[in-house]
Structures are given as structure tokens and as C-alpha cells.
ZADO-1210 file (C-alpha; in nm, 4 decimals, padded with zeros to 6 digits):
<atoms>
<atom x="01.4900" y="-05.0800" z="25.4759" code="UNK" pos="1"/>
<atom x="01.4406" y="-04.7399" z="25.3057" code="UNK" pos="2"/>
<atom x="01.2042" y="-04.6849" z="25.0508" code="UNK" pos="3"/>
<atom x="01.1720" y="-04.4430" z="24.7835" code="UNK" pos="4"/>
<atom x="00.8984" y="-04.1728" z="24.8932" code="UNK" pos="5"/>
<atom x="00.7896" y="-04.1549" z="24.5540" code="UNK" pos="6"/>
<atom x="00.7107" y="-04.5170" z="24.5359" code="UNK" pos="7"/>
<atom x="00.5593" y="-04.4893" z="24.8702" code="UNK" pos="8"/>
<atom x="00.3366" y="-04.2250" z="24.7359" code="UNK" pos="9"/>
<atom x="00.2450" y="-04.4297" z="24.4309" code="UNK" pos="10"/>
<atom x="00.1617" y="-04.7461" z="24.6473" code="UNK" pos="11"/>
<atom x="-00.0588" y="-04.5249" z="24.8364" code="UNK" pos="12"/>
<atom x="-00.2415" y="-04.3916" z="24.5261" code="UNK" pos="13"/>
<atom x="-00.2789" y="-04.7527" z="24.4158" code="UNK" pos="14"/>
<atom x="-00.4508" y="-04.8358" z="24.7227" code="UNK" pos="15"/>
<atom x="-00.6800" y="-04.5333" z="24.6821" code="UNK" pos="16"/>
<atom x="-00.7634" y="-04.6510" z="24.3351" code="UNK" pos="17"/>
<atom x="-00.8865" y="-04.9872" z="24.4661" code="UNK" pos="18"/>
<atom x="-01.0807" y="-04.8264" z="24.7256" code="UNK" pos="19"/>
<atom x="-01.2605" y="-04.5824" z="24.4868" code="UNK" pos="20"/>
<atom x="-01.3352" y="-04.9102" z="24.2787" code="UNK" pos="21"/>
<atom x="-01.4954" y="-05.0810" z="24.5495" code="UNK" pos="22"/>
<atom x="-01.6946" y="-04.7963" z="24.6606" code="UNK" pos="23"/>
<atom x="-01.8278" y="-04.7356" z="24.3164" code="UNK" pos="24"/>
<atom x="-01.9322" y="-05.1020" z="24.3219" code="UNK" pos="25"/>
<atom x="-02.1104" y="-05.0697" z="24.6464" code="UNK" pos="26"/>
<atom x="-02.2669" y="-04.7297" z="24.5454" code="UNK" pos="27"/>
<atom x="-02.3905" y="-04.8996" z="24.2400" code="UNK" pos="28"/>
<atom x="-02.5268" y="-05.2039" z="24.4463" code="UNK" pos="29"/>
<atom x="-02.7142" y="-04.9519" z="24.6605" code="UNK" pos="30"/>
<atom x="-02.8682" y="-04.8021" z="24.3933" code="UNK" pos="31"/>
<atom x="-02.9845" y="-05.1272" z="24.2463" code="UNK" pos="32"/>
<atom x="-03.1270" y="-05.2172" z="24.5884" code="UNK" pos="33"/>
<atom x="-03.2843" y="-04.8873" z="24.6284" code="UNK" pos="34"/>
<atom x="-03.0737" y="-04.7817" z="24.9238" code="UNK" pos="35"/>
<atom x="-02.9407" y="-04.4347" z="24.9860" code="UNK" pos="36"/>
<atom x="-02.6061" y="-04.3803" z="24.8204" code="UNK" pos="37"/>
<atom x="-02.5785" y="-04.0152" z="24.9116" code="UNK" pos="38"/>
<atom x="-02.3138" y="-04.0658" z="25.1808" code="UNK" pos="39"/>
<atom x="-02.0850" y="-04.3058" z="24.9876" code="UNK" pos="40"/>
<atom x="-02.1294" y="-04.0536" z="24.6803" code="UNK" pos="41"/>
<atom x="-01.9871" y="-03.7755" z="24.9094" code="UNK" pos="42"/>
<atom x="-01.7053" y="-04.0083" z="25.0031" code="UNK" pos="43"/>
<atom x="-01.6294" y="-04.0857" z="24.6233" code="UNK" pos="44"/>
<atom x="-01.6342" y="-03.7308" z="24.5093" code="UNK" pos="45"/>
<atom x="-01.3780" y="-03.6530" z="24.7973" code="UNK" pos="46"/>
<atom x="-01.1445" y="-03.9569" z="24.6929" code="UNK" pos="47"/>
<atom x="-01.1587" y="-03.8800" z="24.3426" code="UNK" pos="48"/>
<atom x="-01.0280" y="-03.5496" z="24.4159" code="UNK" pos="49"/>
<atom x="-00.7711" y="-03.6550" z="24.6359" code="UNK" pos="50"/>
<atom x="-00.6695" y="-03.9163" z="24.3687" code="UNK" pos="51"/>
<atom x="-00.6114" y="-03.6165" z="24.1166" code="UNK" pos="52"/>
<atom x="-00.4073" y="-03.4365" z="24.3681" code="UNK" pos="53"/>
<atom x="-00.1992" y="-03.7550" z="24.4350" code="UNK" pos="54"/>
<atom x="-00.1397" y="-03.7839" z="24.0412" code="UNK" pos="55"/>
<atom x="-00.0410" y="-03.4404" z="24.0262" code="UNK" pos="56"/>
<atom x="00.1944" y="-03.4661" z="24.3234" code="UNK" pos="57"/>
<atom x="00.3559" y="-03.7908" z="24.1851" code="UNK" pos="58"/>
<atom x="00.4026" y="-03.6157" z="23.8272" code="UNK" pos="59"/>
<atom x="00.5663" y="-03.2929" z="23.9871" code="UNK" pos="60"/>
<atom x="00.8000" y="-03.4963" z="24.1991" code="UNK" pos="61"/>
<atom x="00.8950" y="-03.7384" z="23.9259" code="UNK" pos="62"/>
<atom x="00.9801" y="-03.4069" z="23.7113" code="UNK" pos="63"/>
<atom x="01.1903" y="-03.2651" z="23.9908" code="UNK" pos="64"/>
<atom x="01.3545" y="-03.6141" z="24.0493" code="UNK" pos="65"/>
<atom x="01.4223" y="-03.6694" z="23.6728" code="UNK" pos="66"/>
<atom x="01.5465" y="-03.2885" z="23.5934" code="UNK" pos="67"/>
<atom x="01.7954" y="-03.2952" z="23.8828" code="UNK" pos="68"/>
<atom x="01.9099" y="-03.6661" z="23.7883" code="UNK" pos="69"/>
<atom x="01.8558" y="-03.8069" z="24.1246" code="UNK" pos="70"/>
<atom x="01.7148" y="-04.1204" z="23.9316" code="UNK" pos="71"/>
<atom x="01.8441" y="-04.2883" z="23.6064" code="UNK" pos="72"/>
<atom x="01.6371" y="-04.2146" z="23.2796" code="UNK" pos="73"/>
<atom x="01.5082" y="-04.5694" z="23.2551" code="UNK" pos="74"/>
<atom x="01.3697" y="-04.5409" z="23.6069" code="UNK" pos="75"/>
<atom x="01.2189" y="-04.2203" z="23.5077" code="UNK" pos="76"/>
<atom x="01.0453" y="-04.3529" z="23.1981" code="UNK" pos="77"/>
<atom x="00.9331" y="-04.6408" z="23.4037" code="UNK" pos="78"/>
<atom x="00.7582" y="-04.4278" z="23.6654" code="UNK" pos="79"/>
<atom x="00.6128" y="-04.2062" z="23.3753" code="UNK" pos="80"/>
<atom x="00.4298" y="-04.5072" z="23.2538" code="UNK" pos="81"/>
<atom x="00.3123" y="-04.5716" z="23.6004" code="UNK" pos="82"/>
<atom x="00.1695" y="-04.2233" z="23.6253" code="UNK" pos="83"/>
<atom x="00.0236" y="-04.2402" z="23.2733" code="UNK" pos="84"/>
<atom x="-00.1655" y="-04.5733" z="23.3945" code="UNK" pos="85"/>
<atom x="-00.2932" y="-04.3660" z="23.7224" code="UNK" pos="86"/>
<atom x="-00.3988" y="-04.0886" z="23.4773" code="UNK" pos="87"/>
<atom x="-00.6214" y="-04.3484" z="23.2756" code="UNK" pos="88"/>
<atom x="-00.7426" y="-04.5263" z="23.5927" code="UNK" pos="89"/>
<atom x="-00.8424" y="-04.1637" z="23.6900" code="UNK" pos="90"/>
<atom x="-01.0486" y="-04.0989" z="23.4016" code="UNK" pos="91"/>
<atom x="-01.2048" y="-04.4401" z="23.3807" code="UNK" pos="92"/>
<atom x="-01.2989" y="-04.4083" z="23.7750" code="UNK" pos="93"/>
<atom x="-01.4691" y="-04.0588" z="23.6933" code="UNK" pos="94"/>
<atom x="-01.6434" y="-04.1855" z="23.3923" code="UNK" pos="95"/>
<atom x="-01.7726" y="-04.4752" z="23.5821" code="UNK" pos="96"/>
<atom x="-01.8987" y="-04.2752" z="23.8790" code="UNK" pos="97"/>
<atom x="-02.0579" y="-04.0075" z="23.6629" code="UNK" pos="98"/>
<atom x="-02.2507" y="-04.3065" z="23.4605" code="UNK" pos="99"/>
<atom x="-02.0622" y="-04.1703" z="23.1197" code="UNK" pos="100"/>
<atom x="-01.9488" y="-04.5179" z="23.0404" code="UNK" pos="101"/>
<atom x="-02.1151" y="-04.8608" z="23.0692" code="UNK" pos="102"/>
<atom x="-01.8943" y="-05.1636" z="23.1493" code="UNK" pos="103"/>
<atom x="-01.9416" y="-05.4824" z="23.3485" code="UNK" pos="104"/>
<atom x="-01.8870" y="-05.3943" z="23.7311" code="UNK" pos="105"/>
<atom x="-01.6393" y="-05.6066" z="23.9109" code="UNK" pos="106"/>
<atom x="-01.7805" y="-05.8023" z="24.2333" code="UNK" pos="107"/>
<atom x="-01.6438" y="-05.7226" z="24.5561" code="UNK" pos="108"/>
<atom x="-01.5029" y="-06.0959" z="24.5710" code="UNK" pos="109"/>
<atom x="-01.2944" y="-06.0209" z="24.2356" code="UNK" pos="110"/>
<atom x="-01.1384" y="-05.7241" z="24.3882" code="UNK" pos="111"/>
<atom x="-01.0535" y="-05.9007" z="24.7194" code="UNK" pos="112"/>
<atom x="-00.9436" y="-06.2450" z="24.5770" code="UNK" pos="113"/>
<atom x="-00.8147" y="-06.3980" z="24.2621" code="UNK" pos="114"/>
<atom x="-00.9847" y="-06.6107" z="23.9964" code="UNK" pos="115"/>
<atom x="-01.1242" y="-06.9469" z="24.1198" code="UNK" pos="116"/>
<atom x="-01.1942" y="-06.7847" z="24.4713" code="UNK" pos="117"/>
<atom x="-00.8319" y="-06.8540" z="24.5907" code="UNK" pos="118"/>
<atom x="-00.7165" y="-06.5944" z="24.8248" code="UNK" pos="119"/>
<atom x="-00.4679" y="-06.3913" z="24.5938" code="UNK" pos="120"/>
<atom x="-00.4474" y="-06.0568" z="24.4324" code="UNK" pos="121"/>
<atom x="-00.7244" y="-05.9415" z="24.1779" code="UNK" pos="122"/>
<atom x="-00.6405" y="-05.8107" z="23.8548" code="UNK" pos="123"/>
<atom x="-00.7320" y="-05.4360" z="23.8467" code="UNK" pos="124"/>
<atom x="-01.0474" y="-05.3888" z="23.6571" code="UNK" pos="125"/>
<atom x="-00.9800" y="-05.0189" z="23.6038" code="UNK" pos="126"/>
<atom x="-00.6253" y="-05.0819" z="23.4522" code="UNK" pos="127"/>
<atom x="-00.6152" y="-05.0303" z="23.0762" code="UNK" pos="128"/>
<atom x="-00.3089" y="-05.0024" z="22.8526" code="UNK" pos="129"/>
<atom x="-00.1132" y="-05.1609" z="23.1180" code="UNK" pos="130"/>
<atom x="00.2536" y="-05.2216" z="23.0740" code="UNK" pos="131"/>
<atom x="00.3807" y="-05.5175" z="22.9436" code="UNK" pos="132"/>
<atom x="00.5784" y="-05.6084" z="23.2584" code="UNK" pos="133"/>
<atom x="00.2753" y="-05.5677" z="23.4755" code="UNK" pos="134"/>
<atom x="-00.0081" y="-05.7030" z="23.2647" code="UNK" pos="135"/>
<atom x="-00.2232" y="-05.9550" z="23.4382" code="UNK" pos="136"/>
<atom x="-00.0897" y="-05.8870" z="23.7696" code="UNK" pos="137"/>
<atom x="-00.2900" y="-05.8022" z="24.0595" code="UNK" pos="138"/>
<atom x="-00.2160" y="-05.5200" z="24.3274" code="UNK" pos="139"/>
<atom x="-00.0227" y="-05.7548" z="24.5556" code="UNK" pos="140"/>
<atom x="00.1838" y="-05.8956" z="24.2706" code="UNK" pos="141"/>
<atom x="00.2878" y="-05.5442" z="24.1342" code="UNK" pos="142"/>
<atom x="00.3787" y="-05.4397" z="24.4846" code="UNK" pos="143"/>
<atom x="00.5963" y="-05.7266" z="24.5212" code="UNK" pos="144"/>
<atom x="00.7493" y="-05.6807" z="24.1581" code="UNK" pos="145"/>
<atom x="00.7998" y="-05.3133" z="24.2842" code="UNK" pos="146"/>
<atom x="00.9502" y="-05.4391" z="24.5997" code="UNK" pos="147"/>
<atom x="01.2108" y="-05.6612" z="24.3968" code="UNK" pos="148"/>
<atom x="01.2910" y="-05.3597" z="24.2045" code="UNK" pos="149"/>
<atom x="01.3381" y="-05.1401" z="24.5000" code="UNK" pos="150"/>
<atom x="01.5571" y="-05.4154" z="24.6609" code="UNK" pos="151"/>
<atom x="01.7662" y="-05.4350" z="24.3588" code="UNK" pos="152"/>
<atom x="01.7871" y="-05.0259" z="24.3409" code="UNK" pos="153"/>
<atom x="01.8798" y="-05.0454" z="24.7090" code="UNK" pos="154"/>
<atom x="02.1536" y="-05.2987" z="24.6487" code="UNK" pos="155"/>
<atom x="02.3127" y="-05.0705" z="24.3725" code="UNK" pos="156"/>
<atom x="02.2653" y="-04.7746" z="24.6126" code="UNK" pos="157"/>
<atom x="02.4351" y="-04.9638" z="24.8730" code="UNK" pos="158"/>
<atom x="02.7199" y="-05.0508" z="24.6321" code="UNK" pos="159"/>
<atom x="02.7392" y="-04.6850" z="24.5209" code="UNK" pos="160"/>
<atom x="02.7578" y="-04.5713" z="24.8890" code="UNK" pos="161"/>
<atom x="03.0516" y="-04.8192" z="24.9583" code="UNK" pos="162"/>
<atom x="03.2382" y="-04.6644" z="24.6506" code="UNK" pos="163"/>
<atom x="03.1673" y="-04.3078" z="24.7659" code="UNK" pos="164"/>
<atom x="03.2599" y="-04.3925" z="25.1183" code="UNK" pos="165"/>
<atom x="03.6046" y="-04.5504" z="24.9839" code="UNK" pos="166"/>
<atom x="03.6557" y="-04.2540" z="24.7745" code="UNK" pos="167"/>
<atom x="03.5915" y="-04.0121" z="25.0743" code="UNK" pos="168"/>
<atom x="03.8270" y="-04.1951" z="25.2759" code="UNK" pos="169"/>
<atom x="04.1121" y="-04.1750" z="25.0036" code="UNK" pos="170"/>
<atom x="04.0136" y="-03.7962" z="24.9690" code="UNK" pos="171"/>
<atom x="04.0739" y="-03.7600" z="25.3345" code="UNK" pos="172"/>
<atom x="04.4263" y="-03.9367" z="25.3170" code="UNK" pos="173"/>
<atom x="04.5173" y="-03.7340" z="25.0275" code="UNK" pos="174"/>
<atom x="04.4104" y="-03.4186" z="25.2174" code="UNK" pos="175"/>
<atom x="04.6137" y="-03.5250" z="25.5115" code="UNK" pos="176"/>
<atom x="04.9208" y="-03.6121" z="25.3032" code="UNK" pos="177"/>
<atom x="04.8788" y="-03.2548" z="25.1264" code="UNK" pos="178"/>
<atom x="04.8726" y="-03.0954" z="25.4760" code="UNK" pos="179"/>
<atom x="05.1845" y="-03.2629" z="25.5940" code="UNK" pos="180"/>
<atom x="05.3676" y="-03.1894" z="25.2552" code="UNK" pos="181"/>
<atom x="05.2559" y="-02.8168" z="25.3094" code="UNK" pos="182"/>
<atom x="05.3975" y="-02.8159" z="25.6690" code="UNK" pos="183"/>
<atom x="05.7333" y="-02.9550" z="25.5229" code="UNK" pos="184"/>
<atom x="05.7325" y="-02.6781" z="25.2544" code="UNK" pos="185"/>
<atom x="05.6511" y="-02.4075" z="25.5093" code="UNK" pos="186"/>
<atom x="05.9504" y="-02.5506" z="25.7180" code="UNK" pos="187"/>
<atom x="06.1735" y="-02.5379" z="25.4096" code="UNK" pos="188"/>
<atom x="06.0725" y="-02.1824" z="25.3127" code="UNK" pos="189"/>
<atom x="06.1453" y="-02.0748" z="25.6700" code="UNK" pos="190"/>
<atom x="06.4811" y="-02.2420" z="25.6834" code="UNK" pos="191"/>
<atom x="06.5617" y="-02.0842" z="25.3367" code="UNK" pos="192"/>
<atom x="06.4683" y="-01.7276" z="25.4613" code="UNK" pos="193"/>
<atom x="06.6785" y="-01.7707" z="25.7522" code="UNK" pos="194"/>
<atom x="06.9809" y="-01.8953" z="25.5362" code="UNK" pos="195"/>
<atom x="06.9232" y="-01.6120" z="25.2976" code="UNK" pos="196"/>
<atom x="06.9378" y="-01.3673" z="25.5840" code="UNK" pos="197"/>
<atom x="07.2452" y="-01.5108" z="25.7125" code="UNK" pos="198"/>
<atom x="07.4231" y="-01.4950" z="25.3621" code="UNK" pos="199"/>
<atom x="07.3116" y="-01.1297" z="25.3222" code="UNK" pos="200"/>
<atom x="07.4669" y="-01.0458" z="25.6745" code="UNK" pos="201"/>
<atom x="07.7906" y="-01.2224" z="25.5914" code="UNK" pos="202"/>
<atom x="07.7995" y="-01.0569" z="25.2590" code="UNK" pos="203"/>
<atom x="07.7772" y="-00.7311" z="25.4558" code="UNK" pos="204"/>
<atom x="08.0385" y="-00.8308" z="25.6750" code="UNK" pos="205"/>
<atom x="08.2776" y="-00.9322" z="25.4022" code="UNK" pos="206"/>
<atom x="08.2264" y="-00.5952" z="25.2360" code="UNK" pos="207"/>
<atom x="08.3008" y="-00.4292" z="25.5392" code="UNK" pos="208"/>
<atom x="08.6209" y="-00.6132" z="25.5862" code="UNK" pos="209"/>
<atom x="08.7375" y="-00.5533" z="25.2176" code="UNK" pos="210"/>
<atom x="08.6771" y="-00.1831" z="25.2802" code="UNK" pos="211"/>
<atom x="08.8810" y="-00.1947" z="25.6078" code="UNK" pos="212"/>
<atom x="09.1511" y="-00.3871" z="25.4392" code="UNK" pos="213"/>
<atom x="09.1741" y="-00.1466" z="25.1434" code="UNK" pos="214"/>
<atom x="09.2019" y="00.1388" z="25.3806" code="UNK" pos="215"/>
<atom x="09.4778" y="-00.0114" z="25.5768" code="UNK" pos="216"/>
<atom x="09.6772" y="-00.0942" z="25.2622" code="UNK" pos="217"/>
<atom x="09.6467" y="00.2607" z="25.1295" code="UNK" pos="218"/>
<atom x="09.7554" y="00.4057" z="25.4731" code="UNK" pos="219"/>
<atom x="10.0620" y="00.1665" z="25.4659" code="UNK" pos="220"/>
<atom x="10.1575" y="00.3108" z="25.1164" code="UNK" pos="221"/>
<atom x="10.1319" y="00.6601" z="25.2216" code="UNK" pos="222"/>
<atom x="10.3511" y="00.6029" z="25.5312" code="UNK" pos="223"/>
<atom x="10.6341" y="00.4376" z="25.3202" code="UNK" pos="224"/>
<atom x="10.6111" y="00.7155" z="25.0729" code="UNK" pos="225"/>
<atom x="10.6530" y="00.9609" z="25.3662" code="UNK" pos="226"/>
<atom x="10.9549" y="00.7705" z="25.4973" code="UNK" pos="227"/>
<atom x="11.1167" y="00.7530" z="25.1399" code="UNK" pos="228"/>
<atom x="11.0859" y="01.1333" z="25.0833" code="UNK" pos="229"/>
<atom x="11.2299" y="01.1935" z="25.4300" code="UNK" pos="230"/>
<atom x="11.5205" y="00.9701" z="25.3612" code="UNK" pos="231"/>
<atom x="11.5660" y="01.1167" z="25.0197" code="UNK" pos="232"/>
<atom x="11.5747" y="01.4676" z="25.1731" code="UNK" pos="233"/>
<atom x="11.8265" y="01.3868" z="25.4346" code="UNK" pos="234"/>
<atom x="12.0654" y="01.1609" z="25.2478" code="UNK" pos="235"/>
<atom x="12.3928" y="01.3408" z="25.1692" code="UNK" pos="236"/>
<atom x="12.4539" y="01.4236" z="24.8299" code="UNK" pos="237"/>
</atoms>
């Protein structure tokens, strides 16, 4: 099933947030046990930088999609809230990594399982100012919720695609009908042109006949006049 690339990138960014949270927990554990957290610190710096880049890409991609109206305004607002949450998580993770804030650290078990030790999604400890529809949900539950939303959107897109397909077929039928009508009009135009040429030819012929008829009539009148003159001249008085 097709999934929106923006939502795929968002899911990947959420997984990165969880990974960073776990690495910070592990880094702090090593510091408490006098371990050497240098390697994990390098990993955390790279991950935090990648997180910032991912958030920037999500924001820019959302802006393009919203300005080009590829998504509805309600969906754009929902995604903007998700981006704002990621920005808050990024700030919290950076502050915790640098030791600028003091807050209870989540254990690895709470990151991987739900309350009571049952295998389920844990509430994200870095999520603050969470939207009402995702409050109290774990990563897997949020993902399931997003998946349902995507399925609803896909169903709507499928219905829209079906409508567009029908409209396209109707447009093709109308286009074919117009082509046939244009051919009929072209044939009529050609027939009218031929008829007009024939009418002009016949008109010229009629005029020629009229001219010849007039000439013959004048000739007859002249001959009759000559005969009358001769008769009068020779008639005995």
C-alpha cells in the first residue's frame, strides 16, 4: 500500500528520537558506572545533528505540500503540530545531552515495554505539549493511529482517483464525439463549397444563354425591318 513519503520520514524521525533517548540513558549509565562514554557521545552528536536535519526537511517538505495544496489544510495543520512536537523533543534531547536540565531518566525497560512490564509501547518520556489525540500513547500506538489515518486517506484518494478516471473517460468520449462532429462539419462544408461552385457555373451559363438569346432577337428584328423596307420600296404606288 502506498504511504506518503512525508509520513515515512516522520516515522523514521520518531524512531531516531527513541534511539537518541536510549543512547542518552546508556551514556548516563556508563558515566555513573565510571565507564567510557566517549564513543556513545560521538554517536549522540551525530544523531542529534541528523535529527535537526530531518526536522528541517520535514518542515520544508510540509511547506511545499501545503503551498501547492497537495494536502488538505486540516492535514497540514496536523502535520505542523507533529513537526512542532519534534522540535520540542529535539530541544529536550539536546538539553539532556548537554546536562542543562535535570529530570528523571527513563529506564531502558520503560523505553521498550509498557507499564507493568507488559510487552507494549511505552509512553515517550521526551514528548511534551503533546496533542490531545496522541496524549498517553506510545510510539507503536501512535504509529497505528497514523496508519489508520493513512488508510482513511488512501480510501479517500482511491475514491477521488475513481472519480477522476470516470471524468477522464467521459472527457475522452466527449472528445471522440467532437471529432466525429468535426468530420461531419468538414464534409458538409466541402459539399456546400461544391454546390456553390456548381451554382456559380450554372449562373454563368444562364447569363451566356440570355446574352445569346438577346443577340438572336435583335438579329431577327433587323432582318424583318430590312424585308419591310425592301417590300415598301418595290411595291407599286
